[in-house]
C-alpha positions in Angstrom: 187.8 106.6 34.5 186.9 110.3 34.3 184.6 109.8 37.4 187.6 108.1 39.2 189.8 110.9 38.4 187.3 113.5 39.6 186.8 111.5 42.8 190.5 111.5 43.4 190.6 115.3 43.0 187.8 115.9 45.4 189.5 113.8 48.0 192.8 115.6 47.8 191.3 119.1 47.8 188.4 118.5 49.9 185.8 120.0 47.7 183.0 117.5 47.8 180.3 119.9 46.6 182.4 121.0 43.7 183.0 117.4 42.8 179.5 116.5 42.8 178.6 119.8 40.8 181.4 118.9 38.2 180.0 115.4 37.9 176.5 116.5 37.3 177.5 119.2 34.9 178.0 116.5 32.2 174.4 115.9 32.0 173.7 119.5 31.3 174.9 119.1 27.8 174.7 115.3 27.4 171.1 114.8 27.9 169.8 117.7 25.7 172.2 116.9 22.9 171.1 113.2 22.5 168.1 113.8 20.4 169.8 116.5 18.1 172.7 114.0 17.7 170.5 111.3 16.5 168.6 113.7 14.1 172.0 114.4 12.6 172.7 110.7 12.4 169.6 110.0 10.7 170.2 112.6 8.0 173.8 111.8 7.2 174.8 108.8 4.9 178.0 107.9 6.7 177.6 107.2 10.5 181.2 105.6 10.3 182.4 109.2 10.0 180.1 111.0 12.4 180.4 108.7 15.5 184.2 108.3 15.2 184.5 112.0 14.8 182.7 112.5 18.1 184.9 109.9 19.6 188.0 111.9 18.6 186.5 115.1 19.9 185.6 113.5 23.2 189.1 112.2 23.6 190.7 115.5 22.8 188.4 117.3 25.0 189.1 114.8 27.9 192.7 115.1 27.4 192.5 119.0 27.6 190.8 118.7 30.9 194.1 117.6 32.4 195.4 121.0 31.5 192.8 122.9 33.6 194.1 124.9 36.6 190.8 125.7 38.6 187.2 124.7 39.3 185.7 126.8 36.4 188.1 125.3 34.0 187.2 121.7 34.8 183.6 122.6 35.0 183.7 124.0 31.6 185.6 121.1 30.2 183.1 118.7 31.9 180.2 120.4 29.9 182.0 120.3 26.7 182.7 116.6 27.2 178.9 116.0 27.3 178.3 117.2 23.8 180.3 114.6 21.7 179.4 111.9 24.3 175.8 112.4 23.4 176.4 110.5 20.1 177.8 107.4 21.7 175.1 105.3 23.4 171.9 106.7 21.7 173.8 106.6 18.3 175.0 103.1 18.7 171.4 102.0 19.6 170.2 103.8 16.6 172.7 102.2 14.4 171.9 98.7 15.7 168.2 99.4 14.9 169.2 100.0 11.2 170.7 96.7 10.9 168.8 94.2 13.1 165.2 92.9 13.3 163.2 93.5 16.6 163.9 90.1 17.8 167.7 90.5 17.1 167.9 94.1 18.4 167.3 93.3 22.1 170.1 90.8 22.5 172.5 93.1 20.7 171.4 96.2 22.8 172.2 93.9 25.8 175.6 93.2 24.6 176.2 96.9 24.1 175.0 97.9 27.5 177.0 95.0 29.0 180.1 96.5 27.4 179.3 99.7 29.0 179.3 98.3 32.5 182.5 96.3 31.8 184.2 99.5 30.6 183.3 101.1 33.9 185.0 98.3 35.8 188.2 98.3 33.7 188.3 102.1 33.9 188.4 102.0 37.7 191.1 99.5 37.6 193.2 101.5 35.1 192.5 104.6 37.2 193.8 102.9 40.3 197.1 101.9 38.7 197.6 105.4 37.2 196.8 107.2 40.3 198.9 104.9 42.4 202.0 105.0 40.3 202.1 108.1 37.9 202.2 110.9 40.7 204.9 113.4 39.8 206.2 111.5 36.7 207.8 114.1 34.4 206.6 116.8 36.8 202.8 116.1 36.1 200.2 115.2 38.7 198.8 111.7 38.6 195.1 113.0 37.9 196.4 115.0 35.0 198.1 111.8 33.6 194.8 110.0 33.8 193.0 112.6 31.6 196.0 112.6 29.2 196.1 108.8 28.9 192.5 108.3 28.8 192.1 111.0 26.1 194.9 109.7 23.9 193.5 106.0 24.0 190.1 107.4 23.0 191.4 109.4 20.1 193.2 106.2 18.8 189.9 104.2 19.3 188.1 107.0 17.3 190.3 106.6 14.2 190.1 102.8 14.4 186.2 103.1 14.6 186.3 104.9 11.2 187.4 101.7 9.6 185.5 99.4 12.0 182.0 100.8 12.0 179.5 100.1 9.3 177.3 102.8 7.7 173.8 101.7 6.6 172.6 98.4 4.9 172.4 100.2 1.5 175.9 101.8 1.4 178.3 100.0 3.7 181.5 99.9 1.6 182.8 96.4 2.6 179.6 94.6 1.9 178.9 93.0 -1.5 175.8 94.1 -3.4 174.0 90.9 -2.6 174.7 91.3 1.1 173.4 94.9 0.9 170.3 93.7 -0.6 169.7 91.0 2.0 170.3 93.4 4.8 167.6 95.7 3.3 165.2 93.0 2.7 165.5 91.6 6.3 164.4 95.0 7.8 161.7 95.6 5.2 160.1 92.2 6.2 160.5 93.0 9.9 159.0 96.6 9.4 159.5 98.1 12.8 162.0 99.2 15.5 162.1 98.4 19.2 162.0 100.9 22.0 165.0 101.1 24.2 165.4 102.3 27.9 168.8 103.2 29.1 167.8 104.3 32.7 169.4 103.1 35.9 173.0 103.0 35.6 173.9 106.5 36.8 174.8 105.1 40.3 178.3 104.0 38.9 179.2 107.6 38.7 178.8 108.1 42.5 179.9 104.6 43.5 183.5 105.7 44.2 182.1 108.4 46.6 180.2 105.6 48.4 183.0 103.3 48.8 185.3 106.1 49.9 183.0 106.6 53.0 184.0 103.0 54.0 187.3 104.3 55.1 189.5 102.7 52.5 192.3 104.4 50.5 191.7 105.9 47.1 193.3 102.8 45.3 191.2 100.4 47.2 188.0 102.5 46.7 188.6 102.3 43.0 189.3 98.5 43.1 186.0 98.1 45.0 184.2 100.3 42.5 185.5 98.0 39.6 
């Protein structure tokens, strides 16, 4: 959704180079922060607090992006968004590896990755609706509404995730002692973790730009991206 919003901004101000720079700036913080984030996750006992906290921070930062007034502001906000986002996918994969055996992990990781792609599709559809219908509402531009709505929804999900996410097999609060022992024994017998590769989905960030070159309107381009 955030990519769709930035694409809309670029089309309306005519700053394609700035748009591409803002889009790529995320990776300046997102990529380097992934390993430290998982190192923190490995040392703490409650990932059900750490990951949701990063989700809430991400949502707040995303919402504040809607309050920016210039290129430098949105560029800085985009870099800041990458820091908490580094905890999401790598952290989820790490947490899965603490619960599932090698044979089970591949299928669960595929479900997680599929959810990532589905969320991109729904994000574009949601962006199309907001950008087409929220322009000028309460005196606020539609692209700002997109950041505000996206951020608010994410913050709510972050608080829900605190309740929904497990910790580790030995200390998850809503498991019985017998279930905790079973979860630990399963992994001890399996004795290994699977390598993961998350390359190859960055094209979705630039897909709205590609569809826009076909001559369609912003709304139709977002629907095609979805």
